[in-house]
TORLORO-943087 format. One record per atom (N, C-alpha, C): residue number from 0; x, z, y; residue in one letter; atom name. Coordinates in Angstrom, 1 decimal, decimal comma. Layout:
BEGIN
(NUM (X Z Y) "A" "CA")
...
//
This chain:
BEGIN
(0 (14,0 30,3 -2,5) "X" "N")
(0 (15,2 29,5 -2,6) "X" "CA")
(0 (16,5 30,4 -2,5) "X" "C")
(1 (16,4 31,5 -1,7) "X" "N")
(1 (17,6 32,4 -1,7) "X" "CA")
(1 (18,5 32,0 -0,6) "X" "C")
(2 (19,8 32,1 -0,9) "X" "N")
(2 (20,9 31,8 0,0) "X" "CA")
(2 (20,9 30,4 0,5) "X" "C")
(3 (21,4 30,2 1,7) "X" "N")
(3 (21,4 28,8 2,2) "X" "CA")
(3 (22,9 28,5 2,6) "X" "C")
(4 (23,2 27,2 2,6) "X" "N")
(4 (24,5 26,7 3,0) "X" "CA")
(4 (24,2 25,6 4,1) "X" "C")
(5 (25,2 25,3 4,9) "X" "N")
(5 (25,1 24,3 5,9) "X" "CA")
(5 (25,6 23,0 5,3) "X" "C")
(6 (24,9 21,9 5,6) "X" "N")
(6 (25,3 20,5 5,2) "X" "CA")
(6 (25,3 19,8 6,5) "X" "C")
(7 (26,3 19,0 6,8) "X" "N")
(7 (26,3 18,2 8,0) "X" "CA")
(7 (26,5 16,8 7,8) "X" "C")
(8 (26,1 16,0 8,7) "X" "N")
(8 (26,3 14,5 8,6) "X" "CA")
(8 (26,5 14,0 10,0) "X" "C")
(9 (27,4 13,0 10,1) "X" "N")
(9 (27,6 12,3 11,4) "X" "CA")
(9 (26,6 11,2 11,6) "X" "C")
(10 (26,0 11,2 12,7) "X" "N")
(10 (25,0 10,1 13,0) "X" "CA")
(10 (25,3 9,5 14,4) "X" "C")
(11 (24,9 8,3 14,6) "X" "N")
(11 (25,1 7,7 15,9) "X" "CA")
(11 (24,4 8,5 17,0) "X" "C")
(12 (25,1 8,5 18,2) "X" "N")
(12 (24,6 9,3 19,3) "X" "CA")
(12 (23,2 8,8 19,7) "X" "C")
(13 (22,9 7,5 19,6) "X" "N")
(13 (21,6 7,0 20,0) "X" "CA")
(13 (20,5 7,6 19,1) "X" "C")
(14 (20,9 7,7 17,8) "X" "N")
(14 (19,9 8,3 16,9) "X" "CA")
(14 (19,6 9,7 17,2) "X" "C")
(15 (20,6 10,5 17,6) "X" "N")
(15 (20,4 11,9 18,0) "X" "CA")
(15 (19,5 12,0 19,2) "X" "C")
(16 (19,7 11,1 20,1) "X" "N")
(16 (18,9 11,0 21,3) "X" "CA")
(16 (17,4 10,7 21,0) "X" "C")
(17 (17,2 9,8 20,1) "X" "N")
(17 (15,8 9,5 19,6) "X" "CA")
(17 (15,2 10,6 18,9) "X" "C")
(18 (16,0 11,3 18,1) "X" "N")
(18 (15,5 12,5 17,4) "X" "CA")
(18 (15,0 13,5 18,4) "X" "C")
(19 (15,8 13,8 19,4) "X" "N")
(19 (15,4 14,8 20,4) "X" "CA")
(19 (14,2 14,3 21,2) "X" "C")
(20 (14,1 13,0 21,6) "X" "N")
(20 (13,0 12,5 22,3) "X" "CA")
(20 (11,7 12,5 21,6) "X" "C")
(21 (11,8 12,3 20,3) "X" "N")
(21 (10,6 12,3 19,4) "X" "CA")
(21 (10,3 13,7 18,9) "X" "C")
(22 (11,1 14,7 19,3) "X" "N")
(22 (10,9 16,1 18,8) "X" "CA")
(22 (10,8 16,2 17,3) "X" "C")
(23 (11,8 15,5 16,6) "X" "N")
(23 (11,9 15,6 15,2) "X" "CA")
(23 (12,8 16,8 14,8) "X" "C")
(24 (12,4 17,5 13,8) "X" "N")
(24 (13,2 18,7 13,3) "X" "CA")
(24 (14,1 18,1 12,3) "X" "C")
(25 (15,4 17,8 12,6) "X" "N")
(25 (16,3 17,2 11,7) "X" "CA")
(25 (16,5 18,1 10,4) "X" "C")
(26 (16,6 19,4 10,6) "X" "N")
(26 (16,8 20,2 9,5) "X" "CA")
(26 (15,7 20,1 8,4) "X" "C")
(27 (14,5 20,1 8,9) "X" "N")
(27 (13,4 19,9 8,0) "X" "CA")
(27 (13,4 18,6 7,3) "X" "C")
(28 (13,7 17,5 8,0) "X" "N")
(28 (13,7 16,1 7,5) "X" "CA")
(28 (14,8 16,0 6,4) "X" "C")
(29 (16,0 16,5 6,8) "X" "N")
(29 (17,1 16,4 5,9) "X" "CA")
(29 (16,9 17,2 4,6) "X" "C")
(30 (16,3 18,5 4,8) "X" "N")
(30 (16,1 19,3 3,6) "X" "CA")
(30 (15,1 18,7 2,7) "X" "C")
(31 (14,0 18,1 3,2) "X" "N")
(31 (13,0 17,5 2,4) "X" "CA")
(31 (13,5 16,2 1,7) "X" "C")
(32 (14,3 15,5 2,4) "X" "N")
(32 (14,9 14,3 1,9) "X" "CA")
(32 (15,9 14,6 0,7) "X" "C")
(33 (16,7 15,7 0,9) "X" "N")
(33 (17,6 16,1 -0,2) "X" "CA")
(33 (16,8 16,6 -1,4) "X" "C")
(34 (15,8 17,4 -1,1) "X" "N")
(34 (14,9 17,9 -2,2) "X" "CA")
(34 (14,3 16,8 -3,0) "X" "C")
(35 (13,8 15,8 -2,3) "X" "N")
(35 (13,2 14,6 -3,0) "X" "CA")
(35 (14,2 13,9 -3,8) "X" "C")
(36 (15,4 13,7 -3,2) "X" "N")
(36 (16,4 13,0 -4,0) "X" "CA")
(36 (16,9 13,7 -5,2) "X" "C")
(37 (17,0 15,0 -5,1) "X" "N")
(37 (17,3 15,8 -6,3) "X" "CA")
(37 (16,2 15,7 -7,4) "X" "C")
(38 (15,0 15,8 -7,0) "X" "N")
(38 (13,9 15,6 -7,9) "X" "CA")
(38 (13,9 14,3 -8,6) "X" "C")
(39 (14,2 13,2 -7,8) "X" "N")
(39 (14,2 11,8 -8,3) "X" "CA")
(39 (15,4 11,7 -9,3) "X" "C")
(40 (16,5 12,3 -9,0) "X" "N")
(40 (17,7 12,2 -9,9) "X" "CA")
(40 (17,4 13,0 -11,2) "X" "C")
(41 (16,7 14,1 -11,1) "X" "N")
(41 (16,4 14,9 -12,3) "X" "CA")
(41 (15,5 14,1 -13,2) "X" "C")
(42 (14,5 13,5 -12,6) "X" "N")
(42 (13,5 12,7 -13,4) "X" "CA")
(42 (14,2 11,5 -14,1) "X" "C")
(43 (15,1 10,8 -13,3) "X" "N")
(43 (15,9 9,7 -13,9) "X" "CA")
(43 (16,7 10,2 -15,1) "X" "C")
(44 (17,3 11,4 -15,0) "X" "N")
(44 (18,1 11,9 -16,1) "X" "CA")
(44 (17,3 12,2 -17,3) "X" "C")
(45 (16,1 12,8 -17,1) "X" "N")
(45 (15,2 13,1 -18,2) "X" "CA")
(45 (14,7 11,9 -18,8) "X" "C")
(46 (14,4 10,8 -18,1) "X" "N")
(46 (14,0 9,6 -18,6) "X" "CA")
(46 (15,1 8,9 -19,5) "X" "C")
(47 (16,3 9,0 -19,1) "X" "N")
(47 (17,4 8,5 -19,9) "X" "CA")
(47 (17,6 9,3 -21,2) "X" "C")
(48 (17,4 10,6 -21,1) "X" "N")
(48 (17,5 11,5 -22,3) "X" "CA")
(48 (16,4 11,2 -23,2) "X" "C")
(49 (15,2 11,0 -22,7) "X" "N")
(49 (14,0 10,6 -23,5) "X" "CA")
(49 (14,2 9,3 -24,2) "X" "C")
(50 (14,8 8,3 -23,5) "X" "N")
(50 (15,1 7,0 -24,1) "X" "CA")
(50 (16,1 7,1 -25,2) "X" "C")
(51 (17,1 8,0 -25,0) "X" "N")
(51 (18,1 8,2 -26,1) "X" "CA")
(51 (17,4 8,8 -27,3) "X" "C")
(52 (16,5 9,8 -27,1) "X" "N")
(52 (15,8 10,4 -28,2) "X" "CA")
(52 (14,9 9,4 -28,9) "X" "C")
(53 (14,2 8,6 -28,1) "X" "N")
(53 (13,3 7,6 -28,6) "X" "CA")
(53 (14,1 6,6 -29,6) "X" "C")
(54 (15,3 6,3 -29,1) "X" "N")
(54 (16,1 5,4 -29,9) "X" "CA")
(54 (16,5 6,0 -31,3) "X" "C")
(55 (16,8 7,3 -31,2) "X" "N")
(55 (17,1 8,0 -32,5) "X" "CA")
(55 (15,9 8,1 -33,4) "X" "C")
(56 (14,7 8,4 -32,8) "X" "N")
(56 (13,5 8,5 -33,6) "X" "CA")
(56 (13,1 7,2 -34,2) "X" "C")
(57 (13,4 6,1 -33,6) "X" "N")
(57 (13,0 4,8 -34,1) "X" "CA")
(57 (14,0 4,2 -35,1) "X" "C")
(58 (15,0 5,0 -35,3) "X" "N")
(58 (16,0 4,6 -36,3) "X" "CA")
(58 (16,1 5,7 -37,4) "X" "C")
(59 (15,1 5,7 -38,3) "X" "N")
(59 (15,0 6,8 -39,3) "X" "CA")
(59 (16,3 7,0 -40,1) "X" "C")
(60 (17,0 6,0 -40,5) "X" "N")
(60 (18,2 6,2 -41,2) "X" "CA")
(60 (19,3 7,0 -40,4) "X" "C")
(61 (19,4 6,7 -39,2) "X" "N")
(61 (20,3 7,4 -38,3) "X" "CA")
(61 (19,9 8,9 -38,1) "X" "C")
(62 (18,5 9,1 -38,0) "X" "N")
(62 (18,0 10,4 -37,8) "X" "CA")
(62 (18,3 11,3 -39,0) "X" "C")
(63 (18,0 10,7 -40,2) "X" "N")
(63 (18,3 11,4 -41,5) "X" "CA")
(63 (19,7 11,8 -41,6) "X" "C")
(64 (20,6 10,9 -41,2) "X" "N")
(64 (22,1 11,1 -41,3) "X" "CA")
(64 (22,4 12,3 -40,4) "X" "C")
(65 (21,9 12,3 -39,1) "X" "N")
(65 (22,3 13,3 -38,2) "X" "CA")
(65 (21,7 14,7 -38,7) "X" "C")
(66 (20,5 14,7 -39,3) "X" "N")
(66 (20,0 16,0 -39,8) "X" "CA")
(66 (20,9 16,5 -40,9) "X" "C")
(67 (21,2 15,6 -41,8) "X" "N")
(67 (22,1 16,0 -42,9) "X" "CA")
(67 (23,4 16,6 -42,5) "X" "C")
(68 (24,0 15,9 -41,5) "X" "N")
(68 (25,3 16,3 -41,0) "X" "CA")
(68 (25,2 17,7 -40,3) "X" "C")
(69 (24,1 17,9 -39,6) "X" "N")
(69 (23,8 19,2 -39,0) "X" "CA")
(69 (23,7 20,3 -40,0) "X" "C")
(70 (23,0 20,0 -41,1) "X" "N")
(70 (22,7 21,0 -42,1) "X" "CA")
(70 (24,1 21,3 -42,8) "X" "C")
(71 (24,9 20,3 -43,1) "X" "N")
(71 (26,2 20,5 -43,7) "X" "CA")
(71 (27,1 21,3 -42,9) "X" "C")
(72 (27,0 21,3 -41,6) "X" "N")
(72 (27,8 22,1 -40,7) "X" "CA")
(72 (27,5 23,6 -40,8) "X" "C")
(73 (26,4 23,9 -41,3) "X" "N")
(73 (26,0 25,4 -41,3) "X" "CA")
(73 (26,6 26,1 -42,4) "X" "C")
//
């Protein structure tokens, strides 16, 4: 991963006390949660892009038009 930065969040005092009492490593939990959220967002983005490509491929007239325009630009 390389270099690290600090990310902070304000949480209720009671939650902090529970975290300590349960011996939870907040850094690990936060890091894993953020990594999972980033993966989830990347997958969602890829799925949207695939859907856009699918729409283009299911419209042969539009696909042909885009290919011709691309060739004409060369």
